[in-house]
Every structure is written in structure tokens, then in C-alpha cells.
N, C-alpha and C positions, 0 to 999 in steps of 0.2 A: 861251082859250089853246089852240093847236093840240096835238093828241095827238102825242107824239114818235114817230118812226119806230121800228118794231120792228127787231130784228137781221135778220130775214128780209127786211123791206122795204128796209133799207139795202143788203143784198147784191144784191137784184134791181134796185134803182134804179141802182146802179153799173154792172151788166152792161147794163141797158137804155140807159143814157146812152151807153156806148161802142158799143153795137150801132147806135145812131142816128148814130154818127160813122164807120160803115163797118167796125167790128170784128166778127170772127166770134166768137160766144160758144162757148167750148169747155168741156167738163166738167172737173172736177177730176181730176188724175191720182191714181193710187194713192199711199198713203203708203210703199209699197215702190217705190223709184225704179229706173229703168233704169240710172242712173249707178252703176257698181260702186264708186266712190270714197266714197260716203256710205251710211250704214245706212238713213236715212229721208229722206223729202222734207222739206227744211228751209227751203225758200224757194219763193215763187210762180214764180220764173223757172226753177227746176231742170228742169222738163219740157222747157223750150226751150233748155237749155244746148247740145245738139248743133247747133241752128240758129245760135246766137250764135257757136259755135266753128267754124262752116263745115263741120261734119261731115254735115249733113243739110239739104236744101232745105226752105224753109217752104212749107206748103200754102196759106197766106193771108198777105197782106202786113201785115194787122193782126189782132190777136186780143185777147180779154179773158176772164179766168177768175176764179173764186173757188176758190182752191187750199187744200186741207187741208195743214197743216204740223205737224211735231213737232220741238221742240228741247228737249233736257234739259241743256244746258250750264249753265243758271242755275237748276237745279231747287231749290236751297236758297232761292232768292228767291220761289218760288211761294207765294202766300198772304200773304207778308210785305210785298210792295210792291203798288202799285195796279194794275200792268199786266204783271207777268211771268207767262208761261204755258208749259206744255209743249205743249199743243195750241192752235193758233190758225188762223184763216182769213185768207189774204192775198188781197185784191182787187187785180187787176192789169190794166193795159192795156199792150200790147206792139206795137212797130213793128219789122218786119224789113226794114230798108233803105227804108222808106217815109217817114213824117214824122219830124221831129226836134225840137230844143229848143223853138223858138218855139211850135209847135203843141201839144207836150206840156205846156208850162207854161200856155198859154192854156186848154186843156181842164181841167187840174188846178184852175185858179182858178175856171173856170165851174162845175165840178162842186161844188167846196167852198162857194162863196159863193151861187150862184144856185139850184143844185139842192138841196144840203143846208142852205142858208141860214145858213152860219156868218158872223158879222159880220166884214167885212174888217179892221176895226181890231183884231180879236182874233187875227189870223194873222201870224206872224213866219216868215220863210223863211231858210234857210241855203244858201250856195253854196260850192263849192270855192274856196280862197283865190286861185287863179290863173284862175278861170273868169270873165273879164270879160264874155264873151258872155251867160252866164246872168244875171249881175248886171244888165246893161243891159236885158235882156228884162223882168225883174221890175220894174225901176225905170221904164223908158220906155214899155213896151207895156202892162204891167199896172197901173202907177201906184202901186206900193208905195214909201213913203218910204225913202230910202237907209239911214237909221238902223235900219230894221226888216228889213234884209237883212244877215245876218251871214256874214262870210267865215270858213270853218273849214278846218282842215288835212286832210291825206290820211287820217289815221286815222278821221275822221268822214265825210268827203265825197269819197272817191275809191274807186270799186269796181274790183276786179281779179278775174279768173277764176283766177289762179294766178301763179306766178313769171313766166310768159310768156303772151302771148295777148291777147284783147280786153280792154279796160279803159276807164275813163272817169270823169269827175267826176259828182257827185251834187248834187241840190238837194232839200232837205227842207222840208216845211210843218209848222209847229208851232202848236198852239192854246194861247192864253194864258188860263189860269184866273183870273189876278189882274191884269187890265189897270189897276186902280187904282194899282198900284205904279209906273206910268209907263214911259217908254221910255229913260230915261237910263242905266240899268244893266241892260241885258238880258243874262241868263245862261241860255243854252239848256240848260245842265247842271242847272239847278234843276228837279228832277222835280216838286216841289210846285206849281210855277207853270206849267211848259210840258210839253206832251206832243206828241211827233212822231207825226203821223197819216198822212203821205203822203210817200213817197220816190220821187224821179224819178232814174233812172240814165241818163246820156247816154253810150252806148257808142260812142266816137268814135276810139279809138286802138288800135293793136296794140303791145304791149311786147315787145321782143326780149330775148335773153339778157344783153345789155349794159344793159338797162333803158332803152333808147332808145325813145321814143314816136313812132310813125308814124301819121298819119291813116288811118282805114279808108276804103275806097272806098264801102262801104255802111254807113252809120251806123244804129245800132239804139236803140230805146227800151225800157227795162224799168222798170216802176213797181210800187209796192206800197203799198196802204192797209190797215192793220190793221182788220179788221171789228170786233173787240172794242173797240179804242180809239175808233173813230168812234161806236160804240154808247154808250160811256161819255160822250162829248161831247154827243151829241144827246139822250140820255135823262137827262142832268144828274144822274148818280149819282156817288158819290165814288170808285168804282173799277170796273174791268172786271168784277169778280165779281158786282156788283149789277145788271148789265144783264140783260135778258131772255134772253140767250144762255147764261148760266151760273147765275143765281140760282135758277131753279126746281130745279136739281140740289142746290144748297146747301140750299134749303128742305126738300127731300125728306130729305136726310141729317139736318137739324136735327129734323125731325118724328120720325124713327126714334129719335133720341137724346133726344127730348122736351126740346128746347132751343129757346128763342126767340133766333134769330140776333142780332137788334138789341139784346137785353138781355144777350147773352153777353159774357164778358171777352175780351180780345184773343187769348190762346192758343187759346181755343175757336173764335173767329172764324177764326183762321188755319187750324186743323184743318179746319173746314167748307169754307174756300176751297180748300184742297189737295184735298179729296175732290171738290169741284165741278170743279176743273181736271182732275185726273188721270182721273176717270171718263170725261170727254169723250175724252181721248187714248186710253184703253183701249178704249172702244167702237169708235172708228174704226179702231184698229189691228187689233182682232179682225175687224171687218167687212171689212177689206182682206186678210184671210187670214194675218195674222201669228199665229204660235202661240207659246205660252210655252215658253221653253227657258233654258239656262244660258249662252248665248252670243249675240252679235250683237244683232239687233233683238228677238229672243225674250227676251233678258235684260232689255232696256229695258222691254219689256212686263211681264215678271214683277216688275221693280223698282217700276214704277208701281202695279200691282195691290197689291203688298204694302204700299206706302206708304198706299194708300187704306185697307186693312184696319187697319194700325197706327194711323193717325189716327182711324179709327172707334173703336178701343179706347180711345184717349186721351180721347175725349169720352163714354165710357160705353156704346158699342154693343158688347154682348157676345153678339150673335147674328149669324147670316148676314144680310148686308144688301146686298152688292154688286149682285146681280141687280135689287133694287128701285130703287137709285139709277140703275142702267144703263137701266132702263125709261124714266125721265125723260129721260135723255140721248138715248135712241133716239127718243122722241117729239119732242124738239126738233130732231132731225136729219133725220127721215124725209122731209120735203118737199123739201129741197135734195139729200139723198142717199138715195134710195129703197132702195138695196141694204142700208142699215143695218137697216131694218125686216125685209128679207128674211132677213138673217142673225141675227135676234133670238134664235132658239133656240141657235144656235152660240155667240153672245156670252154668253148667260146660263149655259149649261152650262159654258163655259170658266171664267167667273168663279166659279161655284159650286164647281167642282172645285179651282181654285187657292186659293179662300178656305178650304175644308176642309183642304187640304194645309198651307197656311201657318199656320192656327190651331194645328195640331198642332206645327208648327215653333216658333211663338211660345211655346206652352205649355212645351215642353221648354227652349227657349233662354232664356225669361224666368226660368224656375225656376233655371237655372244662373247666370244673370246676377244675380238677386236674392241668391243665396247668396254670390256673389263680392262684390257691393256691400256686403253686411252684414259680410263679412270684412275688407274694405279700409277701410270707414267713409266718411262724408260728407266731401267736399272732397278725397278722394284721387284717384289715377290708376289706371285699369284697365290692367294690363300688356298690351303688344301680343301676347304669346304667348297670353294668355287670350282676347283678342278674336279671335285667329285660330282657336283651338279652337272658339269659338262659331260662327265662319263655316264652318270646314271640316267640323266634326262635325254641327252642327245646321242648317247652311244659313242661319245668322242673319246678315243683311247688316251690314257694318261701320257703315253710316250709321244703322241702327236701334240698334246698341249705343251709338253716340255720342249719339243723341237721348235714349235712356233714361238714360244716364249724366249728360247735361246736366240732365235733370229732377231729378237727385239732387245737383246741384252738383258733379259729378265730370267728369273728362276721360278721354280714351283715348289711350294711347301709339300714335299712328298710325304713327310711324316704326318702332316695334317690330313692329307688324302687317305693314307693308310688307316688313320684313326676313324675317319668317316666310313671307310670300307668295312672296318671291323665292327662298327656300330650296325651296319646293314647285315653283316653276317650274324651278329648276335640276335637281331630282330628275326632273321630267318630261323635261327636255332630255337628261339623262344616259341615261334609259331609251330615248329615241328614238335617241340616238347609238349605243346598243348594238345595236339591231336595228330596222329600219324595215320594217314589214310592210304599209304602205299603198301601194296602187297609185298614188294621186294624187301622191305625192312624185316618183315616176319620171315620171309623165305630165307634170308641170310642166316637167321637164327635157327631155322628148322633144317637147313641143308645138311648139317652134320648128323642128323638123326633119321632122315628118310632118304630113299633112293630115287633116282630120276624115274619119271613116268614112262612105262612101256606103251607104245602106240600100237593098237591092234586094228585100227580102222580101215586099213586097205582091204582087209578080207572079212572082218566081222562088224556087223552093224550093232551088235550088243555083246555084253560080256559082264561076268561077275567081277567086282573089284572091291578092294578094301579101302576105306577112307584113311589116308595117311596123315592128312592135315586138314584143319578146318579153321577158317578165319571169318570174322565179322568186321567190316570196316577196316580191313587190313591187319587186324590183331588176331593172333592165334587164340582159339578157344577150345574147350574140351567138348562142348555140345552147343547146339543152337535149336531154337524152337520155331514152330510155324509162324510165318510172317517175316522171318529174318532174311535179309539179303546176305548171302554167304559166298565165300570162295572156297572151293573144295579141291583137294589134290588126292587123286587115286593112285594106287600102285600100278594100275594098267587101265587103259581106256580105249573105247572105239571112237571117241570124239576127236575130230580134227581140230587142232589149235591154229589160230590165225597165223598164216605164214605164206610168203611168196605171193602176196596179193589176195589170196583166198581167205575169206572170213571164216571164223570158227563155227563148228556145228552147233545146232540146237538139239534139245531132246530132254530126257528125264533120267533122274536117278530114283530108283524105287526100292524099298525094302520093307521089313516088318513095320507096318503102321507109319511109314514115312514116304513122302513124295516130294522131290525137289525138281522144279522146272529150270532147266539150264538154258540161258539165253545167249551165252558167249563163252568161248574158250580161248585163252591166251597162253602162250608159251613163255615162261620165265626161267632162264638158266637150266633148261632141261626138265622143268616141272610143267605139267599141263594144269593150268588153273581154270577150273570150271566155275563160271560166274552164274549164280542163279538165286532162286527164291524158294524157301521151304513152303510148299502148299499145305501140307498137313504133317502132323507128327513131330518127332524130335530126332535130329541127326547127331550121332556121337562119333568121336574118334574111334577107329578100329571097326566101325560098322561095315558089314558086307552088303553091298547094294548091287542091283542090276542096272548097269549103265546102258541106256538105249537111245540111239540117235534118232532124230526126226528124218525118216527115210525120204519123205517128199522134198524136204529142204536140201538134203544131201544130193538127191538126183538133180535138182535144179543147179546147185553149185557145180556138180560134175559136168553138166552140159555146158554151162558157161565157161568153165575152166578149159575144157578141151576145145571149145569154140575159140577161145583166146589164142591157143596154139595154132589153130587153123587160120586165124586172122593174120598172125605174124607171117606165116608161110605165104599166104595170098598176097600180102603187101610186098614181100620180097620178090615174088614171082611177077607181079603185075606192075608195081610202081618203081621199085629200086631195090636191088639185091643187097645194098649196103644198109638198109633200114635196120635199126636195132631198137630193142625195147628200152624205154626210159621209166617205166612204172606200169602198174596195173591194179585193177580191183576186180575181184571175182565175188559177187554177192549172189544171193538167192534169186533176185529179180532182175539182175542186169550184169553187164560186164563193161569194163572201161580199160582201154589200152592206150598208153602214151608211148610215142615212138619218135625217134630222131628223124626229122625230115625238114628240109629248108623251105618248103612251099606247101600251100594248101593242095589237097587232092581235088581233081576235077570231078564233076558229077558222073562222067563216063567211067572214070577209074573206080569210084566208089561202087557203082553198079557192077562193074566187072569183078571187083573183090567179093561183093556179096554173092554174085552168081557162082563164082568159083567155089566159095565155101559151101554153098547149098549143093553144088555138084558133088563135092567130096562127101557130104553127109549122105546124099542119095546113093553113092557108090558103096556105102557100108564097109568102110575100112576098119579092120580089126585093130584094136590098140594092144600094144605089147609093152610090158614094163619089166625092167631088169636092172640089176645092180652091177656096176662096172667100176674099175679104177678110174679116177678122174682123167688121167692122161689118155687112157684107151677110149673113153667116151668122147672126148674132144677129137681124137684121131678119127673116129668113125663119123664125125660131122655133127655131133650133138651141139645144139646152141646153148650157150651158158648166158645167164643174165649177168652183165658186167656189174661188179661191185658186190654181188651176192657171195656169201661165204660158203664154200663147199668143202667137205671132208675128203679124205683120200678115196673113199668109196662113195659113189653117187648113184642116185636113182634116175633112170632114163625112161621117158615116155616116148615110144616110137610108134608112129603111124606110117608104116613102110610106104615109101614113095611120096609121102605128103609132108611129114614133119618129124623131127627128132630133137627133143629138148631135154635138158637136165631139169627135173621137176619133182618136188616132194609132195605135190598136191594130189587131190583125188580126181579121178577122171572116169568117163564112160568106158565100157568095154568095147564098144563099136560106135563109129560115128553116126550110124543110123539112129542110135538112141537120142541124139540131139534133137532130131525132128526138123526144126527150121532155124534159120539164122537171119536176123534183120538189123541193118545198121540204122541207128536212130539219129546220130549227128556226127559231124567231123568239124573240129575247130582247133585253133592254135591256143596253147596254154602258156607258152613262153617262146622266146626267140629260138627258132630251130626245133621246137618240140610241138607235135600235133597230138590231138586226142580223138579217138573214135569211141563213141558210146554205142552199145548194141545190146540186143536181147537174143536169147536162144531158148529152145525148148518150149515149155508151157508159157513162158513169159511173152513169146511172140504172139500167141493168140490173145493174151490180155492186152498187149500193146495195140494190136489190130482192132480189137473190139472198142478200145477207147477212141482210136482215130475214127472208126466208123460212126461212133455216136456223135463226135464233133462234126463230121461231114453232114450227117442227117440234120443236126441242129442248124447248121449254116444254110443248108438247102431249104429248110422250112422258113428261116428268117428272111432270106433273099427271094423266096418264091421262085427258085430256079432248080433245074436238075443238078445233081452232083457234079457232072462234068462241065457245067456252065459257071460254077462258083469262081474259078480264077478270072474269067472275063468280067464277071460282075464286080469283083474286088478291084480290078484294074480300072474299071469305069469310075468307081467311087473314089479311088485315089486321084484320078485325073480331075474329078470335080472338086476334090479337096484342095489340090494344088492351085486350081484356078481361083477358088475362093480366097486362099491365102495370099495370092499375088494381088488380088483386088484389095484385100485388107491392108497389105503393106503399102500399096499405092495411096490409099486413103489416109493412112497414118503419115506418110511423107508429105502429102498435100496439106494436112492439118498442121504439121510441124513447120512447114514453110510459111503457112498463113500466120502462125504464132510468131515466127521469126520476123516477118515483115513488119509486124506491129511494134517490134523492138527497136527498129532503126532510129526512131526519134529519141531513144534513150542513150544513144552513143555519146560519149564524152570526149571532147577535144583536149588533147595534151600536146601543146605546141602545134606542130604540123600534123600530128598523128590523131587518129580516132580510135578509141577503145570501147569495147562493148562486152560487159560481163553480165550474164543473165541466167536465171533459173527457169527452165521450161518444165511444166508439170507432165509427168508420165509419158515421156518420149523415149522410144527405143534407141539404142546406140547408133544404128545406121541412119535413122531419120535425123538424129541430133547432128551427126557428122555432115549430112547434106545441108542442113540449115546453117551450120557454121560456115561452110564453104561459100554458100550464097551470100550470107551477110558480109563476109570478108571482101568478096568481090564488089559489093555495092558501096563499101566504105573506102574513102581515099586514105591511103597509108593506114590500113585498118589492122587491128589486132582484136580477135574475137575469142572469148572463152564462154562456153555454154555448159551447163550442168543439168542433170535430171536424175530422178530416182524412178526408173521404169517399173520396179516392183520392190516389195519389202526385202531389205538386206542386200540391195544392189544399187550402186551409184555409177553413173556414166558421165564422163567429162570429155570435152573436145576443145582443142586449141587450133585456131587457124590464123596464121601470120602472113602479112604481105611481104614482098621482097625488101621493102624499105624498113620494115620492122626488124627483119632478120639482120640487116646491115648494122643495126644498133646493138647487135650481139645477142639478141633473143632467139632461142631455139625452141620451137613448139614442143618437140619430143621431150627435151629435158625439163622444160617449164611445166608441162602438164603432169609429167611423172612425179615431180616434187609435190605439186598440189594434191595429187591423188593420195599421197601418203597420209595426208591429214584425215582422209576418209577410210584409212586402214587398207589402202590398196596400192596400186602402182600401174605403170604402163609407159608408153612412149610411142615414137614414130618418126616421121620425117621432120626436118627443120621447119617446114611450112605448114604441115598438117599432122596432128597426132591425137590419138585417143588414149584414155586411161579409164580405170575402173576402181571401185572401192566397195566396202561392205557396210559402212556405217552412214546411213542416209541422214542421221541427225547432225552430222558434221558438215553436210554439204553447204549450208549458208556460210559457215566459218571459212570453208575452203574457197568459196567464190569471193568472199571478202578479201582473203589473202591474195588471191589471183589479181583482183582489182588493184590492191596496194602495190604489188610487185610490178604490174604493167605500168602503173603510173610512175613509179620510181625509176623503172628501167628506160622509160621513154622521155622523161623530163629533160 
């Protein structure tokens, strides 16, 4: 029996088949679409939508792709049905005015039956109810019996791009899992028997506003075959999750939870399937540069990550696990999508950070929800107002509240939740209506009347420009007077707008009797917004002004920006050639470079990096800038900042033999202009991400002057030469450590002396002796030592001591003898419960445990309760 094709083989077989039919194989587009009407790439045809709509010419008459897609509209079905997913791959072949129905159907049949080997008698097809042409092709040219060709309505078999525009009928291929049921009562809605695996869209009409259909002059083909569905069919598994595309992830999660998937109950299998599906989506979203946030696609990402964590908790995973399952997903993806492996560190760091954050949210939210559930009781309903508080205060998603409530046989008042949500929206709207401080609001209104700003700053430090728009506090105005804080949009400008990590230029706008000091420039939807203050005169719309940048600030920014490029090259050359940028800041006085690296850099490495950069500066490398097509620039070796949006044409900064990067920033003409480079610090800012802060150009002299002043001051204070300062500091540190040890020893002796005086206060409870006491101002370690010594001196002893060593801090210790523990008392559990009375917690071993709190006023009450519990437990 032949070995079934793997998912990777199915993908490649599809692409190779259509390449043999004259199709150009194109890479998958990003999950972040160019189409602004959708958050994520939801279909294989989406990257070609501008071609189908006539907005862009096709580069090839035929194309084929394996396209990554994300859909979350059916997220509640993920894991519960055999084939619902958030992330899936759509294999497609496309014709842009080339071949049409007959050829598309013939190739779909050839691929399905001859290449993939599906038995013809197991394939049923559907056509649009009025598409007699497609029906005839299937019946007469392919030879499918008429009763196995199902006519279906527009909801199922007619594709539209919108209310108007290109549209056309569809034909779908279904695989029959139960052919033994016969052909008499075929019902393609029966998911247990049929699975749709290939959809052919015949784009042949244009629909106008009156819904009239007119034949298109150039007819198009858009098809989609679900990779996961074809894998399920060919690999003969009961659902998509058990294919080799997903099951290794499911298996990894099961191993972490110490569960056998095949022996698990249905809820556990569902949880594992959800993790397997969602982690694929999360890995590819992060790899495509999507970041976690509370809105848009960032919220979709956060929701998926949090569902993974939540389902992990449901099956008993109480530790950090998302990076581990992500590694399996990355390994499964790296052949088809190499950039996923390249983004491995970023993916795992983002997951780790979000998991830690969400576990804290879950801890607080679940605690509140458990209290609420206990109060309401099983079978009840959680009020919408309470669900909203969980959402608004703890960031606890409504869907998680619903899932947890459902597990307890309870429901959530969703309508009440939405009412509270609408109240919040209204409060937000009211606040906005009161005062709108956003520039974007005015820009949206102005955009129809002004054109985008032309940037002249690469070659011109000054230029004459016309004031196109003028705003005060975000509101458009016709004029503004001296003293006003303004936002100005010019038709053209030499001012660089903050972008790519480089801050905006400073400078002045001057004209007849008016002077505006510009402090910052931001880019908003193609407009350069100059933020400044009118120093004198009055500024009007349509005024012509001279825009002049501050050349000293620009030169500093240029030096720091080019130095940042040199820094990345030096890190790759000296530390690790896989290092990639994770963020940057280019200011006038400093630069900051964040990069992916799993470990700190050594002092030797930092020195080598700094020396290499200063060598390149001294070698006076001339900088070259030019514009290239994006693909050509990458082919030449230009480094792109991952997640950055680039157009078809890109600007390249090339320092031959040293560095080549895509960059729209401003730079020196020659590395010699930088002067000097100095690393100030290197540190970790997140797991797997390091940060170097440095200075370049004139800022180096300022930095060295500051350090020199500090050294002189220390030298004077210590009465030593500068080179002797480290030894003097070491001596002082040693003296301080010795004094601290002596102080700790004295404190311990004092605590023991106080403790000894308490022995007479021990109380007999049957054969046991208990001692509960308050010691004034004793530190936790000394308190622990005292409790241990007292317990050892008491026969069958149980000792609880408390102290408030400083304001807002309570320390508690319990020490129990073996005989006390045999009575069922556990020091860790005992003292942890007592500490809650002081607003804290803690625990430890059964015989010795420490706890802490924040409310010292409750300490007497807590010690009294400890005394009562000991007395009760030992009676």
C-alpha cells in the first residue's frame, strides 16, 4: 500500500501541476493584506483582487499559489468540527483573461483523479442552478453522471466581489466518505458524508447598481483547494487536526499536559485541537509582523494567544508552554515559509511575554469569577454588569467568562454585557464630542482638498512652500497668531517626518512678519504635519513661507542613523550573522538599537563592535543611495526591517563592503562625517531581545566630557588618582559588606535573646506546648531563626511568631515539631492562611514556613487567630 502524501508534498504537487500548465508560481502574500477593507488575508484570491477589479494589470496571464489565510468568524467551531480552522492554506490556480470554464474544470478533474488519485466514483460536483454551461462540461466532457452533478442556489454557488463589480457562478468538488449509501439521496450539506475540497469560481459577469449582469470582456478563473482538507482525504484520517499539518502540534501540547490524545475524552481532545489550530495562526501572524494590541488584527492575535493559554489551563498545563508548541509549528512551516524560522526569536518572545501577562490576568479574573460563581450558585446567570467589570477591569474576555461559566452549568447575560459596553462607548463618544485633540480627525476632512506633501529633504535643507492646512489643537483654522501651538501642512517640505526610528527635524518656517519654530514633524497618511509654535506674527492658509531645517540637528541625526546601520553590520560580523533588528531610535543626541539575540554580549564583543565601527568611520566609506524595485534590492543583499511596509520601489543606503539596507532616513555622505562612535550600554529589554545605546558624532564629545567631570569629582572626593578609583570603591564595598554582616549577626542575637524570654509564656495544650508571640521590629530571617530555636526547646512544640520590621510589611513564621505534624497540622498551609488576615500570603515546608503581609495593624488579630487555631487543632 502506497504511503500517503504528506501535507508538504500535496502543496508542492499542486504548484508543480499548474506550473506544468503554464502558471507562474507566486509566493504567499502576507497575512496583512494590502486591501484596507479587511483586517487579514481571508482567501487565496485576495492578493489578486485589484487585478480582478481592473485596478491593476496582471504580470502573468496564469498564476498558482499556496496562500496563508486567517478567518475567525467561526472560531467557536474550531476543534469541535472536523474541518473548521482559524489558519489554513488555500491552494489556488488563477487565470487573468486567459483560459476559462472548460480548461479549469478539465485540470481540476485531472489533478484530483489522476495526480492525487481520488476515485472518480467518490467525487460529486455542484454547479450554480442556472449554469447550464458548467453542467454540460461536467457531464459531457468529463463524463460525470448527471445525478452526481448537483445544482445549487446563489448562496452556495455564486461569487460576488461586492454589491457591484465582477461576479460569477461557482462549481465545487466534494469527496464522498460514504459511497455505500448510494446516489439516490445525495445531500451535500451532510458534513459527515461529504467534504468540499475544491472550489472553481468562473468570474464572467459585471453586476451594476440595478443588479443587472453584463458579460465581462475578459473572463477570469479563481480557484481554491483547502490543503488541510485534501490532507485529511489522502491521509485517511477522521479530521483535519489529525493530519501531519497539525497533529504534531497537538501531540506536543498533549505531551506537555501528559495526556494521550487518542485516549482522552472529547472536551480534552477539543482543547488540544484548539491549541493545534490557534498556535499555527499565531506563529504566522507574528512572523508576518503583526503585534499584540487591543484593536484590529492585533486584538485578533491577542485573542487567539489567550485562547491557547486558556485551553492549556483547562487540560492541566499550569506552566509556560506556548513557546514550546510554537517551536513545533515553526518546524512544520519553515520549509514552505522560511521567514517563520528567521522570526523564531521574535515569535517566542512575543508569546512568552503575552503568556506571562495573561496568566496574571487570568489569576485575578478567575479569582473574581470564582467568587461570583460561588455567590450566584450552579445553574444561575452571571449578570452582564459583572461580566463587564471582569472585562473592563481585568481584561478578562467575555468569551472566556462564558466558557468558564458553561463549565459550571451557568450562563452569562450577554445582552446586559453589551448594554454596559454601549454605555462605555457613549462615554467615549461624549468625551470626543467635547474636545477632539487628534490631528487625524481634521486630516480626514482635509484629505479631499489637499494633496500629499512632497519631501525635498534628501537634497534641500530649505525650500519655499505654501501652507495647505493649519490646525490648532487638532482643529482646522484659517489663521493663527503669535503664541499659538500649531500643526502646519505644507505642499512641499525639507523637514524629515519621524519614520523608521528617526525622529522628525527641527527648524523654522519664516515669511512676511511671521516666524514659526518647528519642534517635531510627524507623517499622517502621506501628509507631513509640522508641530510648532508661532514666535511672532500671524500665519494664514495659503501663505508662502521659507521652510528651513536646523542643520546642526539634522547632521547629528544623520550621524546617528548611519552609525545605526554600521552597528547592525558589526553585530552580524562579530557576534552572530543571524542577528536582526527589533526596533531603533535615532535622535539628535543618541541612538538606540534593539536586536534579536538570546544572550548578553560580552565586554570583549562590545569592544570589538565599537572598534570595528570606528575603523569603518576612519576608512571614510562613501555612502550611495538609489531607488530599486523591492525584489531587486533584496536580491542584491539589502537588509529589510521585518514588518516594515515597503512599496514596489525602495530606497537603498549602500556603504559598499560594509552595509546595505532599505532605508528612507537621512544619512551622512561619507562615514568620516560621523567622527566617532561610542557604546554607552548593552542590556536585555525582553526575552531574546537586547538593546545597545550609543552616541555618535558631536554627542561623543559631550558624553566623554560628562564622564570626565564625574571621574574628576570622584577623584577629589576619594583623594586618589583617577586610575585608583576602582580599587578605592572595592575597598569601600568590602568594608560595607563586613559592617552589614556584623549588623545582621547583632540583630539575630537580639532576636534570640528576645525569644528566650518568651519560653516562659508557652502554653500547654494536653501533651503539646504552643507559643504565639509578637516580636518588635525583627527582620524575617532573624524571626525564622528564633522560631526554629524556640520550637527545638519546647517539647512537642508549635511556635508562631510575628513581627512588623518596617511600615507596610508584616513577617510571620510557623515552626512545628514532628508530633504536631502528626496531628494533621502543616506549617506551610497554616501560616499561609494566617497571613491572609494581614493582606498577604506565603507558605513553605510542613515543619517550617514563612509568610508575609502588608497590613501591620492586623498583626495582633492574626496572631490571636493563630493561637485559637493551634489550640483547637491540638486539643
